[in-house]
KETISE-108227 format. One record per residue (C-alpha): x, y, z. Coordinates in steps of 0.1 Angstrom, whole numbers, plus 5000, padded with zeros to 4 digits. Example, Ala and Ser with C-alpha at 12.3 -4.5 7.8 and 13.67 -1.06 7.14 Angstrom:
% KETISE-108227
512349555078/513749895071/
% end
This chain:
% KETISE-108227
762842768515/766342998532/765643338518/768543578524/768344028528/770844198509/772044528507/775044658490/776145048485/777445258455/781245348467/783045688469/787245748463/787745998485/791646058474/793445868449/791645838420/793745658391/795945528416/794545188417/795845088377/798545328383/799845128408/799644778388/802744898368/805144908398/806644548387/807644668350/809145018368/810744978400/811145378406/807145368405/804945318445/801945158452/798445308447/796945428474/793245538475/790745608503/787445448494/784045448511/780645268506/777745528506/773945528515/772645458482/772545118468/770944828458/768644648479/767844268471/766743898485/767943588473/767243228478/768442878462/767242768430/768742508401/769242808373/770543128377/767543418376/767543728386/764844028384/765044428384/763844698370/765244898337/765845278334/762145318327/761245148355/759944828335/760444498353/762844288334/764443938345/766543668330/766743308339/770143088325/771142718333/774042738355/776542628329/779642868325/779642888289/775943008287/776543208317/779843398293/777643438264/775343628282/778043838302/779443948269/776444068254/776044388272/772544338285/770944488318/772244168336/775844118319/777344148351/775443958372/775743658348/779843728346/779843628384/777643358380/779843218351/782843268374/781043118408/780042828387/783642788375/785142808411/782642678434/780642368439/777242558439/773942518420/771742828412/770443138429/767543358421/767743718433/764643968430/766244328434/763544528452/764744838451/767945068435/768745388450/772045398435/772245618407/773445498374/776745548356/777645858377/781045778390/779745578420/780445198408/776645068403/778244788383/780844658411/778044698436/775944458419/778644238412/778944238449/775444158457/775643848433/778543718451/777343768483/774143558475/776343278465/778043278497/775343358520/772643068509/775842808504/777942898535/781142908513/782543158542/783943368515/786343658533/785044048523/788144068503/787243718485/783743888477/785244188462/788043928441/785143758426/782944068417/786044178398/786743888379/783143888371/782644218358/785944118338/783743858319/781644148304/784544298287/784544628310/787944728322/787044788356/788944988385/790144778414/788945058437/785644998426/785144668446/785444858475/781844858479/782044468495/783244628529/779744818532/779845178539/782945158559/785545348546/789045158536/792545258526/793345038497/797244968490/797544858447/801144708441/801044508406/798044288411/798344288449/795744478469/795744538508/792744678524/792844818558/789344958575/789445318588/788045448622/785945768616/786446008646/783346208634/780146228615/781246398582/778546568560/778946498520/777446628490/777746448458/776446578425/776046478393/777446768374/775246708342/777746748316/779746508295/782946338300/784846058276/786445858308/787845628280/789745898265/790946028296/792245668309/794145628274/796045958275/796845908316/798345548305/800645628281/802645828312/803145408320/805045198327/807745498318/807345848313/808446008283/808546358288/808046628319/804246538315/804246248320/806646248347/804746508366/802146268365/803445948380/804746188406/801246298414/799845958412/802645858436/804845968457/802646268461/799546088464/801145928495/801246238514/797846358503/796345958511/798245978546/797346358558/793646238547/793445948567/794646148599/791846378592/789346138588/790545908620/791046228643/787146358632/788546688619/786746788593/787947148584/791646978580/789846698555/788346998532/791647188533/793546838520/790346808495/791647138479/795147058477/794446758460/791946908438/794947168426/797546868427/795446708400/794947018378/798747078380/800046758375/797646508361/795246698338/797746838317/798046478300/794646498289/793546858287/790446828268/788646628289/790646728328/789747088320/786747008332/784847378334/781647268349/783347098376/785647408386/782547648379/780847398413/784547438430/784647788429/781147868435/780948178460/777648108471/779347778483/781947868501/780547948531/778847598535/781947378529/785147298541/786247208502/785446988476/787046828444/786246588416/785546238422/786445908397/788145978365/787846348370/786446568342/782946708345/781346358354/780846418394/781746648425/781846598461/781646878488/782646858521/779947028542/780347218571/777347058591/773846878586/772247208581/774747338554/774546968540/770747028526/771447398515/773747288493/771546978481/768647258472/771347488460/772447248435/769447078423/767347408423/769247668411/772447488388/769947208377/771846868392/771546598403/772746628443/772446398470/773446418509/775846148524/776746108557/780245928567/778945828600/781445808632/782745468641/785145198620/787344998629/787544928668/791044858675/790544818713/788944608736/788544538777/787944218796/787444298835/788043928851/789344058882/786143908904/787043608926/784443398914/782843338946/779443168934/781742908915/784042838948/785842618957/786542538916/787442938911/790042868944/792042658924/791742788888/790543128876/787243178863/788443248830/790242928825/787342728831/787042438798/785042398774/784742198745/784042328710/782042188681/785942048665/786341858704/789042108713/789142188748/789442568754/789542778783/786843038783/788743348777/790443178743/786343198730/786543558739/789843658726/789343448693/786343628686/787843978690/790843868669/788243768645/786744098643/790344258634/790744408672/794344438676/794944528719/793044358743/793244478780/792344248805/791744428837/792544168864/793144178903/795744268923/798543948925/796643758896/798943918865/801343648867/798543348863/797743518834/800943588820/801743218822/799443158800/799943408774/803643558779/805443208764/808343168741/806942958709/808642568712/808342448683/809542128702/806442128723/804242208693/805941888672/804441618700/801041788700/798441558686/798141688643/794841848652/796142088681/799342188661/798042448644/795942568675/799542568696/800342878671/797143028672/797643058714/800843188709/799743468683/796443538703/799143628736/800443898712/797744128715/796844058753/797444348776/797144358817/795744618838/795744588872/792644698894/794244788925/791044868946/787844708940/785044978934/782744838913/782144708880/782645048864/785445118885/787444828867/786244928833/787645268840/791345168850/791745098807/791145418801/794445568796/795445308770/792245378750/793645708739/789745888737/788945548708/786145358714/786444998729/784344648725/783444578764/782944198767/782144048801/783843778815/781143548824/779843428785/780943308754/778643348724/777443158694/775943338663/773143248639/774743428611/777943428595/779443718611/780243688649/777843818678/780944038683/781144188652/777244248648/777944468681/780944668662/778944688631/776044848651/779145068664/779445148627/775345268621/774745438652/776645788640/779345698670/777445658700/777645428722/775945068723/774744758740/773844428726/770244328734/768043998734/765143878739/764043708773/760743598790/759243878815/759243638841/762943628839/763644038841/764643978873/768043838861/768944128838/769544448829/766344548807/766244818782/763145028767/763245218737/762045198699/763645008674/764145248641/762645198608/765545208585/767344948604/764744698629/767244528647/768644888664/767045038691/767045398702/767445328741/765745608762/765945368797/767845118815/766644948849/768644698867/767044378873/763444488876/760344268887/757844128864/754644368867/757444658865/758944518835/755744428815/754144798825/757145048820/759844848798/757744668772/758944728737/756844598710/755044378734/758444208743/761244218771/764844308761/767744278783/771344308781/773544078761/776944138773/779044318746/779044678747/780844968726/782245218751/782745588738/784845778756/781846028769/781045708792/784845728805/784446068812/781046028833/783045728854/785645988858/783246208871/781845908896/785445848907/785746188914/782846228936/782945908949/786945978961/785346328976/782846108999/785445889010/787746159022/785046319040/784245979058/780645929041/779145569026/779245498994/777845278966/780145088941/780645258904/778645128881/778245118840/774545098842/774145478852/776845558827/775045408799/771745558812/772745888812/773945848771/770345728770/768946008784/770846218761/769746048730/773145888729/772945518734/771845268708/771044868712/771544618690/769144278686/771944048684/771143698664/772943478686/773043278718/774943358751/776443078773/776643188811/780143038827/779443218859/776843008877/777142608881/773742498867/774542758840/778242618835/776942288832/775042368806/777542548788/779542258790/777241978775/775542198749/777842468735/779742228713/776942028695/774742348693/776042438657/
% end
């Protein structure tokens, strides 16, 4: 029986608290602006396993640590009744009821194995469990629901319990990736953010009390129309002035500037105290919160701090200066101030916006076919029977991963051949003449072309030199590199490319190489990776060595990892440190050329090996298959098997 492992984190609202419900009033008052909030999942959450079942079954632990479970038929009326009873599993039953009414599914059996997320501390434990149940149905029944769809299902399910949860709570559906959320009437837009540097947070339960319902009731009096100065100031703070805070905070996060972000946190708290707190002074005076914000012992250790969620004396967030001061803050708050504090690291990573595909090679191994047609244009039939060029498979996978700019590294004189394919004017008449099942693909081809950029490699000085040509367009942002000889098929609901990007998000801003198991006797055909898999995420390996095409005895003796041989899979995420190394290689090679010395080609492997030796390279064991189009015998296999393998 198929079983899936699930993890959903809690969420932390970094900026923009209360803007989610405030933004819903824009339909009733045109002078109001949309709500905006920056929200991130945290490294604490709910772990579970799930499998299909005839009924809806779930087991977990109550507040006393005692195991509890519930079983209910997959009938909407019965599930709604349980959702309304405010029991331990009411939120779960609400989501199951929504799934029952809106999808053709049977039940699921969910076993919650571990909960590291504090309950009722403003970190959306209820939203996390709702997202977990929605994900269980999605993965077990292959529903292909988007992350935004999971978020919507979790919200609708929680509403069935009678809860009036905020719309930003379900951001935990996006995992540990920070997102910028836009709230306009009942519409929500979500943008994933890139994190330019590791940020070290401390989150602490103030161990005081607040009345969230009272806070919300009083703040809502200013909407949709303010009737006094207090209400007008509240609307300004949660509206236009919040936009300024959000824009500055987004820039600081993406640029990796913790000092600036700390200043913005202080300004956001001051704005809240000045213009929002007066609407409910009894609760929002927050004496315990402010005693922490102004604690002189903490000031040398932090860049800034502010309240969390609805504010009040609930939870505080502090941005530490580094990992060492983060632990000092945790110890101080726990031991001396008797609060419940824990660390949280926002890892560098997030949205990868740029990609590189080197296709400047001549394709000698596929000659004479590549004399007439570029290797990237060789046809492969997909599972739906559509014949597409190899390059389109790579481009589609990148676009599905939300990559915005794709740089094709082409040889001198080759640019025009690619421009003819992608830089065409959309022709509705031509589209109408296509078979019906291909008309939408014509639109896809056109839209894909809008993201393609061309970079000419004027000199053939090696693969690393070709990749380096894209550096000036990257602006020091990380980029995903794909080889032009391979297409991929994932065994999971997310693509191989997305798996590689996700690994970067977990890496703390390190470069990433994708890997796969191969027989030791095939080691001579690949770059072989050595390292150790992490305990926390067993599909990630900390790399310490890379060797190009070693023979079998050497691979067995020196490069074995847990008795297996791991080869490069053909996808990478490259940080700017890789390009700095390549730049140094190129400068050294230039000197040798000028002095008439013989030089070797500039490669990527030495740059990656340099990062590995510094502890800055992560490998991800991708769950999928690669299909080679660079060799005649392998291309034949790809052509015959690719479309049939799903």
